[in-house]
C-alpha positions as CSV (number, residue, x, y, z in Angstrom):
1,M,15.1,-25.4,6.3
2,S,13.9,-23.3,3.4
3,E,14.7,-19.6,3.2
4,L,11.9,-17.1,3.2
5,K,11.3,-15.9,-0.4
6,T,9.6,-12.6,0.4
7,K,12.3,-10.2,1.5
8,K,12.7,-6.5,1.8
9,N,14.3,-5.0,-1.3
10,D,15.2,-1.6,-2.9
11,K,12.4,-1.5,-5.5
12,D,10.3,1.7,-5.4
13,P,6.8,1.2,-4.0
14,M,5.4,4.2,-5.9
15,E,6.5,2.6,-9.2
16,F,4.9,-0.6,-8.1
17,I,1.6,1.0,-7.3
18,A,1.8,3.0,-10.6
19,S,2.1,-0.3,-12.4
20,V,-1.2,-1.7,-11.0
21,E,-3.5,-2.2,-14.0
22,N,-6.9,-1.9,-12.1
23,E,-7.4,1.9,-11.6
24,K,-9.7,1.4,-8.6
25,R,-7.2,-0.9,-6.9
26,K,-4.4,1.6,-7.7
27,A,-6.4,4.5,-6.2
28,D,-7.3,2.4,-3.1
29,S,-3.6,1.4,-2.7
30,R,-2.6,5.1,-2.6
31,V,-5.1,5.7,0.2
32,V,-3.9,2.7,2.1
33,M,-0.3,3.8,1.6
34,D,-1.0,7.2,3.1
35,L,-2.9,5.6,6.0
36,M,-0.1,3.2,6.8
37,E,2.6,6.0,6.5
38,K,0.6,8.1,8.9
39,I,0.2,5.3,11.4
40,T,3.8,4.0,11.3
41,G,5.6,7.3,10.6
42,E,7.6,5.4,8.0
43,K,7.7,5.3,4.2
44,G,6.7,2.0,2.6
45,T,9.3,-0.4,1.3
46,M,8.9,-3.3,-1.1
47,W,8.9,-6.8,0.3
48,G,9.2,-9.3,-2.6
49,P,7.7,-8.2,-5.9
50,S,4.2,-7.2,-4.7
51,I,4.0,-6.2,-1.1
52,V,4.5,-2.7,0.3
53,G,5.6,-3.1,3.9
54,Y,6.1,-0.8,6.9
55,G,8.6,-1.4,9.7
56,S,10.1,-4.7,10.4
57,Y,10.6,-7.2,13.3
58,H,12.8,-10.2,13.8
59,Y,11.0,-13.5,14.7
60,K,12.4,-16.8,15.9
61,Y,10.2,-20.0,16.1
62,A,10.8,-22.8,18.6
63,S,11.8,-24.9,15.5
64,G,14.8,-22.6,15.0
65,R,13.5,-21.0,11.9
66,E,13.9,-17.2,12.1
67,G,13.8,-14.2,9.8
68,D,12.6,-10.6,9.4
69,W,9.1,-9.5,8.4
70,M,7.1,-6.3,8.1
71,I,5.1,-4.9,11.0
72,T,2.2,-4.1,8.6
73,G,1.7,-3.8,4.9
74,F,-0.5,-4.3,1.9
75,S,-0.7,-5.7,-1.6
76,P,-3.0,-4.7,-4.4
77,R,-3.7,-8.3,-5.6
78,K,-6.0,-9.0,-8.6
79,Q,-8.8,-10.4,-6.5
80,S,-8.6,-8.0,-3.6
81,L,-6.7,-5.4,-1.7
82,T,-4.8,-7.4,0.9
83,L,-3.7,-5.8,4.2
84,Y,-1.3,-7.6,6.6
85,I,-2.5,-7.5,10.2
86,M,0.3,-9.5,11.7
87,P,-1.2,-10.3,15.1
88,G,-4.3,-11.8,13.4
89,F,-7.8,-10.8,14.2
90,D,-8.9,-12.5,17.4
91,R,-8.0,-9.6,19.6
92,Y,-9.9,-7.2,17.4
93,E,-13.3,-8.9,17.4
94,E,-15.2,-5.7,18.3
95,L,-13.6,-3.7,15.5
96,M,-14.0,-6.4,13.0
97,G,-17.8,-6.3,13.7
98,K,-17.8,-2.6,12.7
99,L,-15.4,-2.8,9.7
100,G,-17.8,-3.7,6.9
101,K,-17.5,-6.2,4.1
102,Y,-14.2,-8.2,4.1
103,K,-12.7,-11.7,4.3
104,T,-9.8,-12.8,6.4
105,G,-7.0,-15.3,6.4
106,K,-4.6,-15.9,9.3
107,S,-3.1,-12.4,9.1
108,C,-4.6,-11.2,5.9
109,L,-7.5,-8.8,5.5
110,Y,-9.1,-9.1,2.1
111,I,-11.1,-6.1,0.9
112,N,-12.6,-5.8,-2.6
113,K,-12.7,-2.0,-2.5
114,L,-12.2,0.6,0.2
115,E,-15.9,1.7,0.0
116,D,-16.8,-1.7,1.4
117,V,-15.3,-0.8,4.8
118,D,-15.4,2.0,7.3
119,I,-12.0,3.7,6.8
120,D,-11.9,5.0,10.4
121,V,-12.4,1.5,11.7
122,L,-9.7,0.3,9.3
123,E,-7.3,3.0,10.6
124,Q,-8.0,1.9,14.2
125,L,-7.4,-1.7,13.3
126,V,-4.1,-1.0,11.6
127,S,-3.0,1.3,14.4
128,L,-3.7,-1.2,17.2
129,S,-2.0,-3.9,15.2
130,V,1.1,-1.8,14.7
131,K,1.2,-0.9,18.4
132,H,1.0,-4.6,19.3
133,M,3.8,-5.5,16.9
134,K,6.1,-2.7,18.1
135,K,5.9,-4.1,21.6
136,L,7.4,-7.2,20.3
137,T,10.4,-5.5,18.7
């Protein structure tokens, strides 16, 4: 069984955000960082080289694979700002309809720029996701 490559580490999230080349992505990242700190009541920590994560939980699959992962987080990727909504999006269908312009993966919310979404709806989405994940810890 392979070991998870993305792990929590001691790198400074502020230094990481400061190193983002795209100025708009950097500014949006600071807004998301503030939003996630407000919601979780925690400072962000680095997970791997490019994810700022908040909180953590331990998971164990039926296969026996287990590990630790963030409750929520984000990454200022080159193509988009990626937010990690760990429960996925099915339970948030109504909010997703109000969010604005985005794309999703299984647990990833891809936003080109924060102006494309309703920040209040985004805050509700992250907040509900965090509440759900904390029930599992």
